[in-house]
Structures are given as structure tokens and as C-alpha cells.
C-alpha positions in Angstrom: 10.8 3.9 22.9 8.3 2.2 20.6 9.5 -1.2 19.5 8.5 -2.2 16.1 8.5 -5.8 14.7 8.9 -6.6 11.1 7.0 -9.5 9.7 7.9 -10.5 6.3 7.6 -13.2 3.7 11.4 -12.8 3.0 13.5 -10.0 4.4 15.9 -9.0 1.7 13.6 -6.6 -0.3 13.6 -2.8 -0.6 11.1 -2.1 2.1 12.8 -4.1 4.9 16.2 -2.9 3.7 15.3 0.9 3.9 12.6 1.2 6.5 14.4 0.7 9.8 16.9 3.6 9.2 14.2 5.9 7.9 11.9 5.1 10.9 14.8 5.7 13.4 15.5 9.2 11.8 12.0 10.3 11.1 10.8 9.4 14.6 13.9 11.0 16.4 14.9 7.8 17.8 11.5 7.5 19.6 10.8 4.3 17.6 12.9 1.6 16.1 12.6 -1.8 14.3 13.5 -4.0 17.4 13.2 -7.4 15.7 12.1 -9.2 12.6 11.0 -12.4 11.4 10.4 -14.1 7.7 8.8 -17.2 6.8 11.6 -18.0 4.4 15.0 -16.7 3.2 14.9 -14.6 0.0 15.0 -16.6 -3.1 18.0 -14.4 -4.3 20.2 -12.3 -2.2 20.7 -12.3 1.6 19.4 -15.1 3.9 17.4 -13.9 7.1 20.7 -14.2 9.0 22.7 -12.3 6.6 20.2 -9.6 6.5 19.9 -9.3 10.4 23.8 -9.0 10.3 23.9 -6.4 7.6 21.0 -4.0 9.0 21.5 -4.7 12.8 18.2 -5.9 13.3 17.8 -9.0 15.6 15.7 -12.1 14.4 13.0 -13.4 16.5 12.8 -17.1 17.1 9.4 -17.3 15.8 6.3 -15.3 14.8 5.0 -15.7 18.4 8.3 -14.6 19.7 8.2 -11.5 17.3 4.6 -10.3 18.4 5.5 -10.9 22.0 8.7 -8.6 21.9 7.1 -5.8 19.9 5.0 -2.9 20.8 3.7 -2.5 17.3 3.9 -4.5 14.1 4.6 -4.0 10.4 3.6 -6.8 8.1 5.8 -6.3 4.8 5.6 -8.8 2.0 5.0 -5.9 -0.6 5.4 -8.0 -3.6 3.5 -11.0 -2.3 0.1 -9.9 -1.2 -1.4 -13.2 -1.3 0.8 -14.0 1.9 -0.6 -11.3 3.9 -3.8 -13.1 5.2 -1.8 -15.9 6.5 0.8 -13.7 7.9 -1.7 -11.7 9.8 -3.6 -14.3 11.7 -1.4 -14.3 14.9 -0.5 -10.4 14.9 -4.3 -9.5 14.4 -5.1 -11.4 17.5 -2.6 -9.4 19.5 -4.4 -6.0 19.9 -1.1 -4.3 18.9 -1.3 -1.5 16.3 -0.5 -3.1 12.9 0.4 -1.8 9.5 0.2 -4.1 6.5 2.2 -3.1 3.4 0.8 -2.4 0.0 -0.7 -4.3 -2.0 -3.0 -5.1 0.9 -4.8 -8.2 -0.6 -5.1 -9.8 -3.7 -9.0 -9.7 -3.7 -11.9 -7.9 -2.3 -12.9 -11.0 -0.4 -9.5 -11.5 1.2 -9.3 -7.8 2.2 -12.8 -8.1 4.0 -11.4 -11.3 5.8 -8.4 -9.6 7.1 -10.3 -6.5 8.3 -12.7 -9.1 10.1 -9.7 -10.7 11.8 -8.6 -7.4 13.1 -12.0 -6.4 14.4 -12.3 -9.7 16.2 -9.0 -9.2 17.8 -9.6 -5.6 18.6 -6.4 -4.8 16.7 -6.1 -1.3 15.2 -4.8 -1.9 11.5 -4.7 -0.2 8.3 -2.8 -0.4 4.9 -2.2 2.2 2.1 -0.1 3.1 -0.8 3.0 5.5 0.0 2.0 7.7 -3.0 -1.3 9.1 -1.3 1.2 11.0 0.9 3.0 13.0 -1.8 3.5 16.5 -0.9 1.8 17.7 -4.2 -1.6 16.3 -3.0 -1.8 18.5 0.1 -3.0 21.5 -1.9 -5.3 19.8 -4.2 -8.9 20.7 -4.2 -10.9 17.6 -3.8 -14.3 19.1 -4.5 -15.5 19.1 -7.9 -13.0 16.6 -9.5 -14.4 15.4 -12.7 -11.8 13.5 -14.4 -8.2 12.3 -13.6 -5.5 11.2 -16.1 -2.7 9.6 -14.2 0.6 8.0 -15.4 3.5 6.3 -13.7 6.1 3.4 -13.8 6.2 -0.1 -12.8 4.5 -3.5 -13.6 0.8 -3.6 -13.8 0.3 -6.3 -11.0 2.6 -4.7 -8.5 2.5 -1.0 -9.1 -1.1 -0.4 -10.2 -2.1 0.4 -6.6 0.1 3.5 -6.6 -2.1 5.2 -9.4 -5.4 3.8 -8.2 -5.2 4.7 -4.5 -4.5 8.5 -5.2 -7.2 8.4 -7.6 -9.8 7.0 -5.3 -8.5 9.1 -2.3 -9.0 12.2 -4.3 -12.1 11.6 -6.1 -14.1 9.6 -3.4 -17.1 7.7 -4.4 -17.5 4.0 -5.8 -16.1 2.8 -9.0 -18.9 1.1 -11.3 -16.9 -0.5 -13.9 -13.5 -0.4 -15.6 -11.9 -1.3 -19.0 -8.4 -2.3 -20.0 -7.3 0.4 -22.5 -3.6 -0.5 -22.6 -1.4 -2.8 -24.9 0.9 -5.7 -24.0 3.8 -3.4 -23.4 1.9 -0.3 -22.1 -0.8 -1.2 -19.6 -3.7 1.3 -19.2 -7.1 1.4 -17.4 -10.3 3.5 -17.7 -12.4 3.7 -14.6 -15.7 5.0 -14.4 -17.4 6.0 -11.1 -21.1 5.4 -10.3 -22.0 9.1 -10.8 -20.3 9.0 -14.3 -17.0 10.6 -13.4 -14.0 9.0 -14.9 -10.3 8.5 -14.4 -7.5 6.9 -16.5 -4.2 5.1 -15.6 -1.3 4.6 -17.9 1.9 2.7 -17.2 4.8 3.8 -19.4 7.8 2.0 -18.0 10.4 2.3 -15.2 11.6 5.7 -16.2 8.3 7.4 -16.3 7.5 9.6 -13.0 4.3 9.6 -11.4 2.0 12.4 -12.5 -1.5 13.3 -12.4 -3.7 15.8 -14.4 -6.9 16.7 -12.5 -9.9 18.1 -14.3 -12.7 20.1 -12.6 -14.6 20.8 -15.8 -13.7 24.6 -16.4 -10.2 24.2 -14.7 -7.4 21.8 -14.3 -4.7 21.1 -11.7 -1.3 19.2 -12.6 0.8 17.1 -10.7 4.0 16.7 -12.7 5.8 14.8 -10.2 5.2 13.2 -6.9 8.0 13.8 -4.0 8.5 12.9 -0.5 5.9 10.2 -0.3 8.1 7.7 1.4 9.0 10.2 4.2 5.4 11.4 4.7 4.1 7.9 4.6 6.5 6.5 7.3 5.8 9.7 9.4 2.1 8.8 9.1 2.8 5.3 10.3 5.0 6.7 13.2 2.2 8.9 14.3 -0.2 5.9 14.1 2.1 3.6 16.3 2.1 6.6 18.8 -1.5 7.6 18.9 -3.6 4.9 17.0 -5.0 7.8 15.0 -4.8 8.4 11.1 -5.5 5.2 9.7 -6.9 5.0 6.2 -10.7 3.8 6.3 -11.3 0.1 5.9 -14.0 0.8 3.4 -11.7 2.7 1.1 -9.0 0.1 1.3 -11.4 -2.7 0.5 -12.7 -0.6 -2.4 -9.2 0.0 -3.8 -8.7 -3.9 -3.5 -11.9 -4.5 -5.3 -10.7 -2.3 -8.3 -7.3 -4.0 -8.4 -8.9 -7.6 -8.6 -11.2 -6.5 -11.3 -8.4 -4.8 -13.2 -6.6 -8.1 -13.5 -9.8 -9.7 -15.0 -10.1 -6.6 -17.4 -6.4 -7.2 -18.5 -7.4 -10.5 -19.8 -10.3 -9.2 -21.8 -9.1 -5.7 -23.2 -11.7 -3.2 -24.4 -14.4 -4.9 -22.5 -16.2 -3.2 -19.5 -16.0 -5.1 -16.5 -18.6 -4.4 -13.6 -17.4 -4.2 -9.9 
């Protein structure tokens, strides 16, 4: 039995609420969330003690206690990535396999510092968006992609990663510059890669499903809806905790964080190209 420790900024949020049961089921009972710790109580909803009682996950007495009691670690705080660097300091000195939830870091510099901590601590670690593991991407030919047009739901700050990460995972390479192409109510982004390939991101509100149209020049591929990404994503983490293999490369995650950081700058200057 692999004992997973949950580390969060506050525990009463969707990921902390749903991951324990999903991990138990998907691992066939071979892995479980054995304890949890949060820096503070949720600003709304359940306090940490109430969350522990509701979901049956014991609370650790301290962050050090959590690390000591766990075989592997998940650092959550999905809506507060600015907390990840501080929350990671002790776990990344432990040598224990660690997953850090999306969005990984608020800037490229912060992402580089977190990976440097993991390297110094000899701690296997990675981060990713669940969307990259959607069933529909498994059969996509990644050679020769010239253009991707993506759409999806959510707020620009929190959900942009779920379109940017699949785009960079499918297309590869480096983004040279980007431009905010949306409005105040409908965010949009244009990415240009170093070799001239392009991709667009559009965010049409909470009722819009994720979808991607992929252009190869003379042909296209369409992903009209993304499915089973949470199940596939958690199965990936389960394997990582068992074997240490399968992590998303650090260089790719750092590039994604760089795009997100500059996208925030572009949103303040619509219609103007921002270089990475």
C-alpha cells in the first residue's frame, strides 16, 4: 500500500474533495490518501477538521509530520499557484515522489526555482494539466501540425493552462511571441512558434466544452470534446508513484509557465505582440 500525503493551501476544494476516492478506485486499493495538511482553513465551506471528518482522511499535525507519514506527496492548491514554491520547500527535500497540481507556478522564474529545489533534494517531481491525457489525443498524429484552433471554458487566469498545455504537448517546439486577441468577456490568445506555426485559444464561458481543431496543411483532425481526462491523469500519477516513470519533462512545463506568464502581460495590452 502506497500512502499518499495531501498538502494544500486549504482543503475544501474540488481536487482535494474528489481525488481520494478516485485514487483508491483507480489503483485497485493499492494507493490511498493516508493523511492531509493545509496551511489554513478554506475561506468558505468546511474547515480542515470538518473536511477530514467528511472524507475520512486523517490530518497530519504539521507539514513535517505529513512528509514523515507519507510514501509519496501531492501538493494541491490548484487555484493558488503562487503558494506552490513555499509549500514545496520541505517536500522537495524529502526525496519522495511528488506531484504538484496545476497551475504549477505563476512565472517562469518560479517554475525554474521549484525544479531546482527538486534537483537539489533528489526528489522526482512533475506537474501537468489533466487535459493532456484526454482519450481523444491518443490517436492524434503529432507530425506535421501547422495550426491548432482550441476552445474551452473557465476563467483566463485559472483555466488557460488547460488549452495551452495540450497545444504545446501536441505541437512541440518553442513559442516566440503571443498576442491577446479576445475581448473583456471572451478571452482569446494567438501563439506564434519560433518556426512560424501558430495556435489560437478561445474561452467562451463555463458551458463551452474543450475542443481542438488541428491543421496539417492539406488535412485536419477534430477533437470535438475531451473525455476521461481526470481518470487518465490520476492513473498517470498512480503509475508515477509506483515506478517513478512517466513524468512530464521539466523543460516543457517551464515553457508552458512562461507562456502563461506572458499571456497575463498580453491581456493588459490587447492587440500587441509580446515576445517570450
